[in-house]
C-alpha positions in Angstrom: -8.9 25.3 16.2 -7.2 26.7 19.3 -3.7 27.9 19.5 -1.1 26.7 22.1 -2.1 27.5 25.6 0.4 29.3 27.9 0.0 29.8 31.6 1.7 32.9 33.0 2.3 32.8 36.8 3.6 36.1 38.3 2.5 38.2 41.3 3.0 41.5 39.5 -0.2 42.5 37.7 1.6 44.8 35.2 4.0 42.0 34.1 1.1 39.4 33.8 -0.9 41.9 31.7 2.0 42.8 29.4 3.1 39.2 28.8 -0.4 38.1 28.2 -1.0 40.9 25.7 2.2 40.1 23.8 1.6 36.4 23.7 -2.0 36.8 22.6 -0.9 39.1 19.7 1.3 36.2 18.6 -1.7 33.9 18.4 -1.3 32.0 21.7 -4.1 31.4 24.2 -3.1 32.7 27.7 -4.3 32.3 31.2 -2.7 33.9 34.3 -2.2 33.2 38.0 -0.8 35.5 40.7 0.4 32.8 43.1 0.9 29.1 43.6 -2.6 28.4 44.8 -4.1 30.1 41.7 -1.6 28.3 39.5 -2.8 24.9 40.8 -6.3 25.9 40.0 -5.5 27.1 36.4 -3.5 23.9 35.8 -6.4 21.8 37.0 -8.8 23.7 34.7 -6.8 23.2 31.6 -3.5 21.6 30.7 -1.1 24.2 29.5 1.3 23.7 26.6 3.9 25.9 28.4 4.3 27.6 31.7 6.1 31.0 32.5 6.8 30.8 36.2 8.1 33.6 38.4 10.5 32.6 41.2 9.7 35.1 43.9 6.1 35.1 44.8 4.2 35.5 48.1 3.5 32.2 49.8 5.0 29.3 47.9 7.9 30.4 45.6 8.3 29.3 42.0 11.1 26.8 42.7 9.1 25.0 45.3 6.1 24.9 43.0 8.3 23.5 40.2 9.6 20.9 42.7 6.0 20.0 43.6 5.2 19.3 40.0 8.4 17.4 39.4 7.6 15.1 42.3 4.5 13.9 40.4 6.7 12.6 37.6 8.1 14.0 34.4 6.9 17.6 33.7 3.9 17.4 31.3 4.9 20.8 29.7 8.0 22.9 29.4 8.6 25.5 32.1 10.4 28.8 31.7 11.5 30.5 34.9 11.4 34.3 35.4 13.2 36.4 38.0 14.2 40.0 38.7 17.0 39.1 41.0 17.9 35.5 40.4 21.3 33.9 41.2 23.3 31.3 39.5 22.3 28.8 42.2 18.5 29.4 41.6 19.0 29.0 37.8 21.0 25.7 38.4 18.3 24.4 40.8 15.5 25.3 38.3 17.3 23.5 35.5 17.9 20.5 37.7 14.2 20.3 38.4 13.5 20.2 34.6 13.0 23.9 33.7 13.6 24.6 30.0 15.2 28.0 30.5 15.6 31.0 32.7 14.7 34.6 31.8 15.8 37.7 33.8 13.6 40.7 34.5 13.1 43.3 33.1 11.9 41.0 30.4 13.1 41.5 26.8 10.0 40.8 24.7 12.1 39.6 21.8 14.0 37.1 24.0 10.7 36.1 25.6 9.0 35.2 22.3 12.2 33.5 21.0 12.5 31.4 24.2 8.8 30.5 24.2 8.9 29.4 20.5 12.1 27.3 21.1 10.6 25.6 24.1 7.4 24.7 22.3 9.4 23.6 19.3 11.5 21.4 21.5 8.4 19.9 23.0 6.9 19.1 19.5 10.2 17.5 18.5 10.2 15.4 21.6 6.7 14.2 20.9 7.6 13.4 17.3 10.7 11.5 18.3 8.8 9.5 20.8 6.2 8.7 18.1 9.0 7.7 15.7 10.6 5.4 18.3 7.3 3.7 18.8 6.4 3.5 15.1 9.9 3.3 13.6 8.9 1.0 10.8 5.8 2.9 9.8 5.7 5.2 6.8 4.0 8.6 7.1 2.2 8.3 3.7 0.2 5.3 2.6 2.6 3.7 0.1 1.6 2.5 -3.4 1.1 3.7 -6.9 -1.9 1.5 -7.7 -5.2 3.2 -8.6 -6.6 1.9 -5.2 -4.0 3.6 -3.2 -4.0 6.8 -5.2 -7.7 7.1 -4.6 -7.3 6.4 -0.9 -4.7 9.2 -0.5 -6.9 11.6 -2.4 -9.9 10.7 -0.2 -7.8 11.3 3.0 -6.6 14.7 1.6 -10.1 15.8 1.0 -11.3 14.7 4.4 -8.3 16.4 6.1 -9.6 19.8 5.0 -12.6 19.5 7.2 -12.8 18.9 11.0 -15.4 16.1 11.3 -14.8 12.8 13.1 -13.5 10.0 10.9 -14.1 6.3 11.2 -11.4 4.1 9.5 -12.2 0.4 8.9 -10.0 -2.4 7.4 -8.4 -5.7 8.2 -5.7 -6.0 10.9 -2.3 -4.8 9.6 -3.8 -3.1 6.5 -2.4 0.4 7.5 -5.3 2.1 9.3 -2.9 4.0 11.6 -0.8 5.1 8.7 -3.9 6.6 7.1 -4.8 8.4 10.4 -1.3 9.9 10.6 -1.5 11.0 6.9 -4.8 12.7 7.6 -3.3 14.5 10.6 -0.3 15.6 8.5 -2.5 17.0 5.8 -4.9 18.8 8.2 -4.9 22.2 9.8 -4.0 20.4 13.1 -0.7 19.1 11.7 1.3 21.2 14.2 -0.7 20.0 17.1 -0.4 16.5 18.8 -1.4 13.1 17.3 -2.2 11.0 20.4 -3.0 7.3 20.2 -5.2 5.3 22.5 -4.3 1.6 22.2 -5.8 -0.9 24.6 -2.8 -3.2 23.8 -0.9 -1.0 26.3 -3.7 -0.2 28.7 -5.9 -2.5 30.7 -9.7 -2.1 30.6 -9.5 -1.0 34.2 -7.1 1.8 33.5 -8.4 3.0 30.2 -10.8 5.6 31.7 -8.0 7.2 33.7 -5.7 7.1 30.7 -8.3 8.7 28.5 -9.8 11.3 30.8 -7.1 11.8 33.4 -7.5 12.0 37.1 -7.2 14.3 40.1 -5.9 13.3 43.5 -5.4 16.0 46.2 -3.2 18.6 44.4 -1.9 16.2 41.8 -3.3 16.3 38.3 -2.7 13.5 35.7 -3.6 14.7 32.2 -5.4 12.1 30.1 -5.0 11.4 26.4 -7.9 13.7 25.5 -6.2 16.6 27.1 -2.8 15.7 25.6 -4.5 15.7 22.2 -6.1 19.1 22.7 -6.0 21.1 19.5 -4.9 18.0 17.6 -6.1 14.4 16.9 -7.0 11.5 19.2 -6.6 8.2 17.4 -8.6 5.3 18.9 -6.9 2.2 17.6 -9.7 -0.3 18.1 -13.1 1.3 18.9 -14.9 -1.9 20.0 -12.2 -2.5 22.7 -13.6 0.4 24.7 -16.0 -0.9 27.4 -19.6 0.5 27.4 -19.1 2.9 30.4 -16.0 4.4 28.7 -18.0 4.7 25.4 -20.7 6.6 27.2 -18.1 9.0 28.7 -16.4 9.5 25.4 -19.7 10.3 23.6 -20.6 12.9 26.3 -17.2 14.5 26.0 -17.5 14.8 22.2 -21.1 16.2 22.3 -20.4 18.8 25.0 -16.7 19.5 24.3 -15.9 18.9 28.0 -15.5 16.2 30.5 -14.6 15.5 34.2 -11.4 13.9 35.1 -11.6 10.8 37.3 -11.9 12.2 40.8 -12.5 15.8 39.5 -15.4 18.1 39.9 -14.8 20.9 37.4 -15.3 20.4 33.6 -12.3 20.4 31.4 -12.9 21.9 28.0 -11.3 20.4 24.9 -11.0 20.9 21.1 -10.1 17.5 19.7 -10.7 15.7 16.4 -11.4 12.0 16.9 -10.3 9.5 14.4 -11.4 6.0 15.4 -10.5 2.7 13.7 -11.7 -0.9 13.8 -11.1 -4.2 12.0 -14.5 -5.5 13.0 -17.9 -5.4 11.4 -19.2 -2.4 13.4 -22.8 -2.9 12.3 -22.6 -6.3 13.9 -21.0 -4.9 17.0 -23.9 -2.5 17.4 -26.4 -5.3 17.0 -24.6 -7.4 19.6 -24.5 -4.5 22.1 -20.7 -4.2 22.2 -20.8 -0.7 20.5 -23.2 2.1 21.4 -25.2 3.0 18.3 -25.1 6.7 19.1 -21.3 6.7 19.5 -21.1 4.8 16.2 -23.2 7.3 14.3 -21.4 10.2 16.0 -18.0 8.9 14.7 -19.2 7.5 11.4 -19.6 11.0 9.8 -16.8 10.3 7.2 -16.1 6.6 6.8 -12.8 5.4 5.2 -12.1 1.8 4.1 -8.5 0.8 3.9 -8.1 -2.0 1.4 -6.3 -5.3 2.3 -3.0 -5.8 0.6 -4.3 -8.5 -1.7 -6.5 -5.9 -3.4 -3.5 -3.8 -4.4 -0.9 -6.5 -4.8 0.9 -4.5 -7.5 2.2 -2.3 -4.7 4.1 -5.1 -3.0 7.3 -4.4 -4.8 7.3 -0.8 -3.8 6.5 -1.7 -0.2 9.3 -4.2 -0.1 11.8 -1.6 -1.4 10.5 0.9 1.2 11.0 -1.4 4.1 14.4 -2.6 3.0 15.6 1.0 2.9 13.9 1.8 6.2 15.3 -1.1 8.2 18.7 -0.5 6.6 18.8 3.2 7.4 17.1 3.3 10.8 18.0 -0.1 12.3 21.3 -0.7 10.6 20.2 -4.1 9.2 22.2 -5.4 6.2 20.8 -4.3 2.8 19.8 -7.2 0.7 18.5 -7.3 -2.9 15.0 -8.7 -3.6 15.2 -9.8 -7.3 12.2 -9.8 -9.7 11.5 -13.5 -9.1 11.2 -12.9 -5.4 9.0 -9.9 -5.8 6.8 -11.8 -8.2 6.4 -14.6 -5.7 5.4 -12.1 -3.0 2.9 -10.4 -5.3 1.1 -13.7 -5.7 0.9 -14.4 -1.9 -2.5 -13.7 -0.3 -1.1 -11.7 2.7 -3.6 -12.5 5.5 -1.6 -10.2 7.8 -1.5 -7.5 5.2 1.2 -4.7 5.3 2.3 -5.6 8.8 3.0 -9.2 7.7 5.0 -7.9 4.7 7.0 -5.6 7.0 7.8 -8.3 9.4 8.8 -10.7 6.6 11.3 -8.1 5.2 12.8 -7.5 8.6 13.2 -11.2 9.2 14.8 -11.8 5.9 17.3 -9.0 6.5 18.2 -10.3 9.9 18.5 -14.0 9.1 19.9 -13.9 5.6 23.5 -14.4 4.8 23.6 -13.7 1.1 23.4 -10.3 -0.6 20.4 -11.5 -2.6 17.2 -13.0 -1.2 16.2 -16.3 -2.8 12.8 -17.6 -3.7 13.5 -20.6 -1.4 14.0 -18.3 1.6 10.7 -16.5 0.9 8.7 -19.7 0.5 10.2 -21.2 3.6 9.6 -17.9 5.6 5.9 -17.9 4.5 5.2 -21.6 5.0 1.9 -22.7 6.3 1.1 -23.8 9.9 2.1 -27.4 9.0 5.5 -26.2 7.7 4.6 -26.7 4.1 5.3 -23.8 1.7 2.1 -22.1 0.5 0.9 -23.5 -2.8 0.2 -20.0 -4.3 3.8 -19.0 -3.5 5.2 -22.1 -5.1 3.1 -21.5 -8.2 4.2 -17.9 -8.4 7.9 -18.9 -8.0 7.7 -21.5 -10.7 6.0 -19.2 -13.2 8.7 -16.6 -12.7 11.4 -19.1 -13.8 12.7 -20.5 -17.1 11.1 -23.9 -18.0 14.2 -25.9 -17.1 14.6 -24.3 -13.7 10.9 -24.4 -13.0 10.9 -28.1 -13.7 13.8 -28.7 -11.4 12.1 -26.7 -8.6 8.9 -28.8 -9.1 10.8 -32.1 -9.0 12.8 -31.1 -5.9 9.7 -29.9 -4.0 7.7 -33.0 -5.2 10.4 -35.5 -4.2 11.2 -33.9 -0.8 7.5 -34.0 0.1 7.2 -37.6 -1.0 10.4 -38.6 0.9 8.9 -37.1 4.1 5.6 -39.0 3.5 7.4 -42.3 3.1 9.8 -41.7 6.0 12.8 -41.7 3.6 12.1 -45.2 2.4 13.5 -45.3 -1.2 11.8 -48.6 -2.1 8.4 -47.4 -1.1 9.0 -44.0 -2.7 10.0 -45.7 -6.0 6.8 -47.8 -6.0 4.5 -44.8 -5.2 5.9 -42.5 -7.9 6.4 -45.3 -10.5 10.1 -44.8 -11.0 12.8 -47.5 -11.1 15.1 -47.3 -8.0 18.3 -46.8 -10.0 16.7 -43.9 -11.9 15.3 -42.5 -8.6 18.8 -42.5 -7.0 20.2 -40.8 -10.0 17.5 -38.1 -9.9 18.0 -37.5 -6.2 21.7 -37.0 -6.8 21.1 -34.6 -9.7 18.8 -32.5 -7.5 21.3 -32.6 -4.6 18.8 -34.4 -2.3 20.2 -36.5 0.4 17.6 -39.3 1.2 18.9 -39.7 4.7 18.8 -36.0 5.5 15.6 -35.2 3.6 13.4 -35.3 6.6 15.3 -32.3 8.0 15.1 -30.3 4.7 12.5 -27.6 4.1 
C-alpha cells in the first residue's frame, strides 16, 4: 500500500532535493515541480495528499497558483506555503485563500515534518467528521452478541488482513455499509480514506465523472477513485452502475490506472474495492445488467450480511445502542424501553432490518412524552399498511404480560376492531359478538373505550 503523496513545488533544486529526501525517509511518496506549469502537470498526473508551495517562483508565483486552484472550488488537499522573504501581507493572503500554514526559509526540518503531519492529520479528521455527519446514526462495529454476529465480525477481521476485493450481499438496511467500514477499520488501510459511491446522490449521467474525475483546460476534478487512493472505495449498490461505467471500472481495476473524463494521460491508483448489493447478482448477470467479468473480479471474497430476523436476539442491544446514540449526538430525550417492549420488538419480522429499527427508535424518542416507551406505542408505530397493528407484534406483547393484563389487552384490541367494522353501532356489535348490550356497555366502560370516539382510536 502506498504512503501519502506530497507534491513539493520550489524553483530551487537544492531545496526540492533536500525536502524530498527528508519526506521520503519518513515514508511519504514525493513528487516535485520547479514552477507553476510543471506543478499543473504533476497535479494532473496524480492527486497529492498535501502540497508544499513556494511563493517566489519564475513566471507565475505561488500565491497566484493557489488563487487559481481556489477558484476551482474548495482546495482538494492542504497547502503549506514556503518563502525566504515573506511578509505578513503574503501570509495573510495565503491563509485567506485556504493555505494551512506558512513556513519561512531557511526551513527547519523539525518544523517542516511537524507542520506536514499536523496538516495531514487535520485533513484526516475533516474527512472523518464529514463521514460522521453523513452517517451520524451508524455504528462503526456490527452490533450484536449472537453467534451469527460474532461469526460475521470474525470473518470481516480475517478478510481485512488481506487486500483482495470484497463483495458484500444482504437485504436493504441489514448493515452492509457498517460491515464495509468495520473491514476498513481493521485493515492496513485504516489510516487512508474510506470513500463511498452512492447512486442515490449521483445521477447515472454524472456517475462516470464522479467516479473517474474530469479535466477541463487547466482545471482538474478528482473523482472518487483518486480520492480513495491508498484506501477503500465502497460501491453501495453494484447493479446501479450502468454497463459503460462497469466496463471502465473493470479496466481500472485490472490495469491499476484509468483516464479521467476529458483526460489523455493515465492516472495510477492503489485502491481496494468493496462492493455491495441487495440483489441476486447471479440473476443480474443472467439478465445482462451486471458484467460477468466484473462480478467475478469483485467476488473474490463474498460476505453475506444476515437480515435482522436471523439474529433477533440482538434487537435489545441494538435498541440500547440507538437510544444512547440519538441521546448523546442529537440531544433527543432519553427514554426507557422496558422488557415487554423489547420482547415485542424481538418478535417483529423487521422487513427493513436494522435501518427500520434505527428509524423506529428515533421516532419514538422524538414523539414520546413519557419517560418509558409503552407496548401500545410500539405496536402503533409498526402498524401495517392498513393501519392495523401487526399480528406478530400483538402476540409478542400479550405473551410478555401477566394473564389478567394480556386478557384486557386482547379484549380492548378485539372490541376496538369490531367497533370500527360495525361503524360504532352498539346493537350490531352486540349481535355479532354474542353479548347482551348492557354487559357490552359495562365492558366498554371498564376498558375505557368510548364507542363514539372509537373510530379515531388506534
